N, C-alpha and C positions, 0 to 999 in steps of 0.2 A: 602508854609507856612501851617502849621497844626494848627488848632484851636480846642478847645473843648468847649462844652456848659457850661455855668456857671449858677448855680441856682439863680433865682431872684424871691423871693416870691414863688408863685405856678407855675411859668413859668421858661423857660430856655432862656438864651441870648447868643449871640455871641458878643464878644468884638472885635471891629475893631480898629486896631492900628492908632494912630494919623497921621502917615505919609501917610497911605492909604486914610484916610478921607481928608487930605489936597490935595493930588494928584487928588482926584475926586471932590474937592470943596464941600464937604458934612460937615455940622455942625449939632449940636443937634436939630436945628429947621428945617432941610431940610426934606420935606416929601419924603418917600421912597416907592416904589412899590415892593412888594415881589411876585414873580411868581415861578412856577415850571413846569418842563416838565415830572414830575412823577419820575425823578431820580436825578435831580439837583435843587438846590435852587438858584434863581437869585434875587439879591437885586439891584435895580436901583433908582437913584435919579429922582424925577419927576421935570422936568424943565418948563413945560408949565402950566400956571395958570388954564386952563380949565381941565387939567388932575387932578389937586388937587381936584377941585369941583366934577369931575366925580368919583374919588376914594371915597370921602366923601359920595356922594350919594349912591354908591354901598355898602359902609359899613353900612349905615343906613338901607338899604333894607335887607341886610344879618342879621344884628342885630335884626331887627323887626321880620323877618321870622324864624330865627334859634337861636336867642339869648339864650333862655332857654336850648336848647340842647347843644349848645357850652359851656355854663356855667357848665352843668353837666359833660361834657367830660373833662373840665379843672380841675374839682374837682376830 
């Protein structure tokens, strides 16, 4: 399957087909972890409650430390 990025505001998005979301038991409220090995993008559902809080904590740290720089890069 080939997908292209779709413009959403100042960002880009990948639209995932409903059949794939259903197969993976992912809905709009499912937290997802996005990782990369430098060449590939991996999107995985977070199934453990502790993982969700760890991701939120990491997000807050990154936002506090690099928020302004990331905002400038996004613009």
